N, C-alpha and C positions, 0 to 999 in steps of 0.2 A: 635763154635756154630753150631748146627745142621741146615742144610738148606733144606727147602722144596721148591718144585717147584709147584706153583699153576698156572695151565694153564686155560686161558679163551678162549672159543670157541663158535661158533654158536650165535653170538651177533645179536639180532634182535628186532625190534619194531613191536608189533602186536596190532590189534584192541582190545579195552577194551570191555568186555561184559556188562559193566555198563552204559557207555554213549559214545557219539561221541566226547566229548571234552577231552578224556583221552586216553592214550596208555599204553600198558604193555611192559616194557623192560624185555627181557628174554635172558639168556645166561647160558652156561654150565661151571662149574668149575671142574677141575680134579686135584687131588692131585697126582703128579708124584714123590713126595718125600717119605722118609722112616718113617716119623713121622706123627701122627694124627694132623690135623689142627683143632684148637678150635675156632678161630675167624679171621676175615679178615676185613681190612679197604680198601674200594674201593673209587676211585675218578672217577666220571662219568660226562661226558660232552656230549652235543648234538651239532654236527657241521653240517653246511650246506652241503648237498649232492652234490658234484661236479662231480660225476662219469659220468654224461651224457655230461658234458662240458669239453673241453680240455683247461686247464688253469694251470699256475704255481703260481696262487695266493695262499696265505696262507689260511688255513681253517678258516672260520668265525664261531665263537661260537654262537649258537642259545640259549643255556641254559647251566648254570653251570659255572665252575665245582661245583659239590656238593659231599659231602662225606657221605658214608653209612658204618656203622659198623655192620657186620653180625656175630652173635654168633651161632655156630653149631659144630658138630664133623664130620669131613671128613677124613675117614681112608685112608691110602696109597692105591693107584690105584683106588679109588672110584671116581665117577663123580656125581655131583648133579646139578640140574637145579635151577637157581635162577630167581626170577621175582620180579619186583617192579612196582607198579602202578604210572604212571606219569600223574598228573592231569593238565588240561588246555593245553594239547598237543595232538591235533588230529593226527591220524596216517598218514594223508596226508601232514605233515609238511615239507616234503622234507629235512629231516635231518637224520643223522646217529649217533648212539651212539659210544663214545670212552670210554673205561674202562681201568683204571690203578690200579693195586694192589699196595697200599701204605704201608701196614704193614700186618704181619701174626703173629698170636699167636699159638704156638704149644702146644701139650698136656703136654710136659715136662715143659713148661713155664706157666702153668695155673695160678700161683699167681703173675706173673711178668707182666710188660708192654709188649705190642706186640713188637716183634723183627722186625726191618725194613727190607724190601726187595725193595729198590728203583730201579727204572729203570735206 
């Protein structure tokens, strides 16, 4: 099976231009593989930001995990910015997003189910 490497970077929450009770999750996706990516299934969670505290406690999930399937064409070596509006989540929630790529569909697999790329 052809393997693509989809890299996620610059993950951030930003203020929503619509209202104070929403935030916009933004991140960059880069296709470091040799095949065109057609679709991706992400798993997103928001966890409590413990960066200011020194603790060995496990991360506390504030929201999620939730799954998003995004359909697009991302050519090899291209990077795209993805954003999703998160309602009822003000940007001062003191949380950080965690994103896992659960599955990827390649151009060659257009009629098939997404091929898995589990962490």
